[in-house]
TITIDO-731179 format. One line per 4 residues: number of its first residue (from 1); for each residue x negated, y negated, z of N, C-alpha, C. Coordinates in steps of 0.2 Angstrom, whole numbers. Layout:
BEGIN
NUM) X:Y:Z:X:Y:Z:X:Y:Z ~ ...;
end
This chain:
BEGIN
1) -275:527:316:-280:530:320:-284:535:316 ~ -280:539:313:-283:545:309:-288:542:303 ~ -286:537:300:-290:534:295:-297:532:298 ~ -296:529:304:-302:526:307:-307:532:308;
5) -304:538:310:-308:544:312:-312:546:306 ~ -309:545:300:-313:547:293:-318:543:292 ~ -319:537:295:-325:532:293:-331:536:295 ~ -335:538:290:-341:541:292:-347:539:288;
9) -346:532:286:-352:529:283:-355:532:277 ~ -352:535:273:-354:538:267:-357:545:268 ~ -356:548:274:-359:555:275:-354:560:272 ~ -355:566:273:-351:571:270:-343:570:272;
13) -339:570:267:-332:569:268:-329:574:273 ~ -323:573:276:-320:577:280:-315:581:276 ~ -314:587:279:-310:593:276:-305:594:281 ~ -299:597:279:-293:599:283:-289:603:279;
17) -286:609:282:-282:613:279:-279:619:284 ~ -274:623:281:-271:627:285:-273:634:284 ~ -273:638:289:-275:645:288:-269:649:291 ~ -266:653:287:-260:657:290:-263:665:292;
21) -261:666:298:-263:673:301:-257:677:300 ~ -257:683:296:-252:688:296:-254:695:298 ~ -250:699:300:-252:706:301:-246:709:305 ~ -247:716:306:-242:720:310:-242:717:317;
25) -237:719:321:-237:717:328:-243:720:332 ~ -245:716:336:-251:717:341:-258:719:336 ~ -258:716:331:-265:716:327:-270:712:330 ~ -268:707:334:-273:702:337:-273:695:335;
29) -268:693:331:-267:686:328:-268:681:333 ~ -264:681:339:-265:676:344:-272:676:348 ~ -275:682:349:-281:682:352:-286:679:347 ~ -286:680:341:-290:677:336:-290:670:336;
33) -284:667:335:-283:660:335:-285:657:341 ~ -284:660:347:-287:657:353:-294:656:353 ~ -297:662:351:-304:662:350:-307:657:345 ~ -304:656:340:-306:651:335:-305:643:338;
37) -300:642:341:-299:636:344:-303:634:350 ~ -305:640:354:-309:640:359:-306:638:366 ~ -298:639:365:-294:637:371:-288:641:370 ~ -284:643:375:-278:646:374:-272:642:372;
41) -270:643:366:-264:640:363:-258:644:361 ~ -260:651:361:-254:656:360:-255:661:365 ~ -249:663:368:-249:668:373:-250:675:370 ~ -254:679:374:-256:686:372:-254:691:377;
45) -251:697:375:-249:702:379:-250:708:375 ~ -251:714:378:-252:720:375:-245:723:371 ~ -240:720:373:-233:722:370:-233:719:363 ~ -229:722:358:-228:720:352:-224:714:352;
49) -224:710:346:-218:705:345:-218:700:350 ~ -224:698:353:-224:693:359:-223:686:356 ~ -226:685:350:-226:678:347:-219:678:343 ~ -215:673:345:-208:672:342:-208:667:336;
53) -212:662:337:-211:657:332:-218:655:329 ~ -219:651:324:-225:649:322:-229:644:327 ~ -235:646:329:-239:642:333:-245:639:330 ~ -246:633:330:-252:630:327:-258:629:331;
57) -264:631:330:-270:630:334:-274:626:330 ~ -278:621:332:-282:616:329:-289:617:331 ~ -293:619:326:-300:620:328:-304:615:324 ~ -310:612:327:-314:608:323:-321:611:322;
61) -324:611:316:-330:614:315:-334:609:310 ~ -339:605:314:-342:599:311:-337:594:309 ~ -336:593:302:-331:588:300:-326:591:296 ~ -324:598:298:-319:601:295:-314:603:301;
65) -307:601:299:-302:603:304:-298:609:301 ~ -298:615:305:-295:620:302:-288:621:307 ~ -282:621:304:-276:622:307:-274:629:306 ~ -275:633:312:-272:640:312:-265:641:313;
69) -261:645:309:-254:646:310:-253:653:312 ~ -252:654:318:-251:661:321:-244:663:320 ~ -242:668:316:-236:669:315:-233:676:319 ~ -227:677:320:-225:683:322:-227:689:318;
73) -227:694:322:-229:701:318:-224:703:313 ~ -226:705:308:-222:707:302:-220:715:303 ~ -214:716:304:-211:723:305:-204:724:302 ~ -201:729:303:-195:731:300:-190:728:305;
77) -186:723:302:-182:719:307:-175:723:309 ~ -173:723:315:-166:726:316:-161:721:319 ~ -163:716:322:-158:711:325:-159:704:321 ~ -154:700:323:-155:693:320:-162:690:322;
81) -164:690:328:-170:687:330:-176:690:327 ~ -176:697:325:-181:700:322:-181:697:315 ~ -175:697:311:-176:695:305:-178:688:304 ~ -176:683:309:-179:676:309:-187:676:310;
85) -189:681:314:-197:681:316:-200:683:310 ~ -198:688:306:-201:690:300:-201:685:295 ~ -195:682:294:-195:676:289:-200:671:290 ~ -200:669:297:-205:664:299:-212:666:297;
89) -214:673:298:-221:674:297:-222:674:289 ~ -218:676:285:-219:676:278:-219:668:275 ~ -215:664:279:-215:656:277:-222:654:278 ~ -224:656:285:-231:653:287:-236:656:282;
93) -236:662:279:-240:664:274:-240:660:268 ~ -235:658:266:-234:653:260:-237:647:261 ~ -237:644:267:-239:637:268:-247:636:269 ~ -251:642:270:-257:642:271:-262:640:265;
97) -267:637:266:-272:636:260:-276:643:260 ~ -277:646:266:-280:652:266:-276:657:270 ~ -275:663:267:-271:669:270:-275:674:273 ~ -275:675:279:-279:681:282:-274:686:285;
101) -275:692:283:-272:698:285:-276:702:290 ~ -273:702:296:-277:705:302:-274:713:302 ~ -279:717:303:-277:724:304:-281:727:310 ~ -277:731:314:-280:734:320:-284:740:317;
105) -291:740:316:-294:745:314:-296:751:319 ~ -293:750:325:-294:756:330:-289:761:329 ~ -283:759:325:-278:764:324:-281:770:321 ~ -278:776:322:-280:782:319:-278:782:311;
109) -273:779:309:-272:778:302:-269:771:301 ~ -268:769:295:-265:763:293:-258:763:294 ~ -255:759:298:-249:758:300:-244:756:295 ~ -237:759:295:-233:757:290:-231:750:289;
113) -232:746:294:-231:739:294:-236:736:289 ~ -242:737:290:-248:734:286:-247:737:279 ~ -245:743:277:-244:745:271:-239:741:267 ~ -233:740:271:-228:736:268:-229:729:267;
117) -234:726:271:-236:719:270:-241:719:264 ~ -245:724:263:-249:724:257:-245:725:250 ~ -240:729:251:-236:729:245:-232:723:243 ~ -230:719:248:-227:712:247:-232:707:244;
121) -238:708:247:-244:703:244:-245:705:237 ~ -245:711:235:-246:713:228:-241:711:223 ~ -235:711:226:-229:709:221:-229:702:221 ~ -231:698:226:-231:691:225:-237:688:222;
125) -242:691:221:-248:689:217:-252:685:222 ~ -251:685:228:-254:680:233:-261:683:235 ~ -266:678:236:-273:680:237:-274:680:245 ~ -277:685:247:-278:686:254:-284:688:256;
129) -287:687:262:-293:690:264:-291:695:270 ~ -295:699:271:-294:705:276:-299:704:282 ~ -296:705:288:-300:704:294:-298:711:298 ~ -303:715:299:-302:721:303:-304:719:310;
133) -299:720:314:-300:717:321:-300:724:326 ~ -303:722:332:-304:727:337:-310:733:335 ~ -315:730:332:-321:735:331:-323:737:337 ~ -323:734:343:-325:736:349:-322:742:352;
137) -317:743:349:-313:749:352:-313:756:348 ~ -318:755:342:-319:761:338:-326:762:336 ~ -328:767:332:-334:768:330:-335:765:323 ~ -341:763:321:-343:760:315:-341:764:309;
141) -342:770:309:-340:775:304:-332:775:303 ~ -328:774:308:-321:774:307:-319:768:304 ~ -321:761:306:-319:755:303:-322:754:296 ~ -328:757:295:-330:757:288:-326:761:283;
145) -324:767:285:-319:771:282:-313:767:281 ~ -310:764:286:-304:760:285:-304:754:280 ~ -310:751:280:-312:746:275:-311:749:268 ~ -313:754:267:-314:757:260:-306:759:258;
149) -302:762:263:-295:763:262:-291:757:260 ~ -292:752:264:-288:746:262:-290:743:256 ~ -297:743:254:-299:740:248:-297:743:242 ~ -295:750:243:-292:754:237:-285:751:236;
153) -282:749:241:-275:747:240:-274:740:238 ~ -278:735:239:-278:728:238:-284:725:236 ~ -285:721:232:-291:717:230:-292:711:235 ~ -295:712:241:-295:706:245:-301:702:243;
157) -299:695:244:-304:690:242:-311:690:246 ~ -310:692:253:-316:693:257:-314:697:263 ~ -319:701:266:-317:706:271:-322:705:277 ~ -319:704:283:-323:703:289:-321:708:294;
161) -326:710:298:-325:716:303:-327:712:310 ~ -322:711:314:-323:707:320:-320:710:327 ~ -321:708:332:-318:709:338:-316:702:341 ~ -309:700:340:-307:694:343:-308:694:350;
165) -307:699:353:-307:700:361:-314:698:364 ~ -319:701:361:-326:700:363:-329:694:359 ~ -327:692:354:-329:686:350:-334:688:344 ~ -336:695:344:-340:697:339:-338:695:332;
169) -341:692:328:-340:691:321:-335:685:320 ~ -332:682:325:-327:676:324:-331:670:321 ~ -337:669:323:-340:663:321:-342:663:313 ~ -343:669:311:-344:670:303:-337:669:300;
173) -332:671:303:-325:669:299:-324:662:299 ~ -326:659:305:-324:651:306:-329:648:301 ~ -335:650:300:-339:646:295:-337:647:288 ~ -334:653:287:-332:654:280:-326:650:279;
177) -321:650:283:-314:646:283:-316:639:282 ~ -321:636:286:-322:629:285:-324:627:278 ~ -328:632:275:-330:630:267:-324:631:263 ~ -319:634:265:-313:635:260:-308:629:261;
181) -308:625:266:-303:620:267:-305:614:262 ~ -299:611:259:-300:606:255:-302:599:258 ~ -305:595:253:-307:588:256:-300:584:258 ~ -300:582:264:-294:578:266:-295:575:273;
185) -291:569:274:-292:566:281:-290:571:286 ~ -291:571:292:-289:575:297:-282:575:297 ~ -278:580:298:-271:581:299:-268:580:306 ~ -273:581:311:-271:580:318:-277:576:321;
189) -275:573:327:-281:570:331:-286:576:332 ~ -293:575:331:-298:580:332:-298:582:339 ~ -295:578:344:-295:580:351:-289:585:353 ~ -284:586:348:-279:590:349:-281:598:348;
193) -278:602:352:-279:609:352:-273:613:349 ~ -267:610:349:-261:613:346:-256:608:345 ~ -251:609:341:-245:605:340:-240:607:345 ~ -241:612:349:-236:614:354:-235:609:360;
197) -228:607:360:-227:602:366:-228:605:372 ~ -230:601:377:-232:603:384:-226:607:387 ~ -220:605:386:-214:608:390:-214:615:386 ~ -215:616:380:-214:623:377:-220:627:379;
201) -226:624:380:-231:628:382:-230:631:389 ~ -227:627:394:-225:629:400:-221:635:400 ~ -216:635:396:-211:640:395:-214:646:392 ~ -219:646:387:-222:651:384:-227:655:389;
205) -230:651:394:-235:654:398:-230:658:403 ~ -225:655:405:-220:660:410:-218:666:406 ~ -216:665:400:-214:671:396:-219:676:396 ~ -226:674:394:-231:679:394:-232:683:401;
209) -231:679:406:-232:682:413:-226:688:414 ~ -220:686:412:-215:690:412:-216:697:408 ~ -219:696:402:-221:701:398:-226:706:401 ~ -231:703:404:-236:707:407:-234:711:414;
213) -229:708:417:-227:711:424:-220:715:424 ~ -216:714:418:-210:718:417:-211:724:412 ~ -207:729:413:-209:735:409:-203:736:404 ~ -205:741:399:-201:743:394:-197:737:390;
217) -191:738:389:-188:733:384:-186:726:388 ~ -186:726:394:-183:720:398:-186:714:395 ~ -193:713:394:-195:706:392:-192:704:385 ~ -190:709:380:-187:707:374:-180:704:375;
221) -177:706:381:-170:704:382:-170:697:386 ~ -175:693:386:-175:687:390:-179:682:386 ~ -178:676:388:-181:670:386:-182:665:391 ~ -186:660:390:-188:655:395:-188:648:392;
225) -184:643:395:-184:637:393:-186:632:399 ~ -189:626:397:-191:621:402:-185:616:402 ~ -182:616:408:-176:612:410:-179:605:411 ~ -184:604:414:-187:597:416:-194:597:417;
229) -197:591:416:-204:590:418:-205:583:421 ~ -206:583:427:-207:576:430:-214:575:433 ~ -217:569:431:-223:567:433:-223:564:440 ~ -226:566:445:-226:563:452:-231:558:452;
233) -230:553:457:-235:548:459:-241:550:461 ~ -242:556:464:-249:558:466:-252:562:460 ~ -250:562:454:-254:565:448:-251:572:447 ~ -247:575:451:-245:582:450:-239:581:446;
237) -237:587:443:-231:588:439:-226:593:442 ~ -219:592:442:-214:597:444:-211:599:438 ~ -212:606:437:-209:609:431:-204:614:433 ~ -197:613:430:-192:618:431:-191:622:425;
241) -191:628:426:-190:633:421:-184:638:422 ~ -181:639:417:-175:643:417:-176:650:413 ~ -176:656:416:-176:662:413:-169:665:411 ~ -168:665:405:-161:668:403:-162:676:402;
245) -158:680:405:-157:687:403:-151:689:400 ~ -151:694:396:-146:696:392:-140:700:396 ~ -142:703:401:-138:707:405:-138:704:413 ~ -132:704:416:-132:703:423:-137:707:427;
249) -137:713:426:-141:718:430:-148:716:430 ~ -150:712:424:-157:711:423:-160:705:429 ~ -155:702:431:-157:696:436:-161:699:442 ~ -157:705:444:-160:707:451:-168:710:449;
253) -169:713:443:-175:716:441:-180:710:441 ~ -178:705:438:-183:699:438:-185:696:444 ~ -179:695:448:-180:692:455:-184:697:459 ~ -183:703:460:-186:707:464:-183:707:471;
257) -185:712:475:-182:712:482:-184:705:486 ~ -180:702:488:-181:696:491:-184:691:487 ~ -184:691:481:-187:686:476:-194:687:475 ~ -197:693:478:-204:693:478:-207:694:470;
261) -203:697:466:-206:698:459:-207:692:456 ~ -201:688:455:-202:681:452:-207:676:456 ~ -208:677:462:-212:673:466:-220:675:463 ~ -221:681:463:-228:684:461:-229:681:453;
265) -224:682:449:-225:680:442:-225:672:441 ~ -221:669:445:-222:661:445:-228:659:447 ~ -232:662:452:-238:660:455:-244:661:450 ~ -243:667:446:-248:668:440:-247:663:435;
269) -241:661:433:-240:656:428:-242:649:431 ~ -241:647:437:-243:641:440:-250:640:439 ~ -254:645:441:-261:645:441:-264:643:434 ~ -261:647:430:-264:646:423:-262:639:420;
273) -256:636:421:-253:630:419:-258:625:422 ~ -260:625:428:-264:620:432:-271:620:428 ~ -273:626:426:-280:627:422:-279:623:415 ~ -274:624:412:-272:622:405:-272:614:405;
277) -267:612:410:-266:605:410:-270:601:414 ~ -275:604:418:-279:600:423:-276:596:428 ~ -270:599:431:-267:595:436:-263:599:440 ~ -261:597:446:-258:601:451:-251:602:448;
281) -248:608:449:-241:609:446:-237:612:451 ~ -231:610:452:-225:613:456:-220:616:451 ~ -221:623:451:-216:626:447:-210:630:450 ~ -205:627:448:-198:630:450:-195:634:445;
285) -193:640:447:-190:645:442:-183:647:444 ~ -178:647:439:-172:650:440:-170:655:435 ~ -166:661:437:-165:666:433:-157:666:432 ~ -155:665:426:-148:665:424:-146:670:419;
289) -140:673:419:-137:677:415:-134:674:409 ~ -136:675:403:-133:672:397:-132:677:391 ~ -127:681:391:-126:686:387:-128:685:379 ~ -127:679:376:-127:678:369:-133:673:368;
293) -139:673:372:-144:669:371:-147:670:364 ~ -147:676:361:-150:678:355:-147:676:349 ~ -140:673:350:-136:670:345:-135:663:345 ~ -139:660:349:-138:652:350:-142:648:344;
297) -139:645:340:-142:641:334:-147:636:336 ~ -145:633:342:-150:628:344:-156:630:347 ~ -156:636:349:-163:639:352:-167:641:346 ~ -164:644:341:-168:645:335:-171:640:332;
301) -167:634:332:-170:628:329:-176:625:334 ~ -176:626:340:-182:624:345:-187:629:343 ~ -187:635:341:-192:639:340:-194:639:332 ~ -191:634:329:-193:633:321:-192:640:318;
305) -186:643:319:-184:649:316:-177:648:312 ~ -177:651:307:-170:651:303:-165:655:305 ~ -159:653:308:-154:657:311:-151:661:306 ~ -151:659:300:-148:663:295:-152:667:291;
309) -158:668:293:-163:673:289:-160:679:288;
end
């Protein structure tokens, strides 16, 4: 099928390649990838460290296929899961044809995580381009000054100033990336938006809603898995999700009084899943206590993370 897609009767050949997005937590990597793809393929929350594994979003630009690899934010790891996430981020950086470092230019100063990333890039000799994101949240004088500061620290191949949230400057980045992709047959079907399985997408959307509706550290102490997905004869789908919490006391917080909290969160997840999958969804959620879920090797494998990182 893919070869047939490349038959273009002697016209300009197709291109395809990978773009790795790295940066400190909450720099806007997922928001940018969703904007590039034109569809939500990675969850987004105001909380840091939302992305746990490498998520690929597939964007088409004329006859060029750009595969974006959204990596977890790079930070100083403290737990096994943290170490695995940071390891996955650097592995994703190594796998890209183009490496983009995203920086939240609305910060008052350059954060320690970004400085650490730049030091690692310098030591590795890797070539990277810089994207100053969130220009809509600060003044031009501020982000131009930040551009000069970062340019003194590292010789970036290219520098862009954008707002992934509003879309300002995103098309310029996409045009440039398309020119950088090597000649190649398409690596995915052009109609695909992501390589994320539907079951995992359902679990991720629920996890996003939990992040948005629960406070402080609780979201980091839980995970979501799709237990089953059943297509019904009327064209709808029944999805059963299990929310695992690390402490027994967290079950009550997630459920809420009379189950009202999980009901509200589940309704928000169901509405978004219906929009994504364009079908009616019956969403059933369970909350279970599993103390050691962060030390389950099988779970790390499902997330494409190295348990021993």
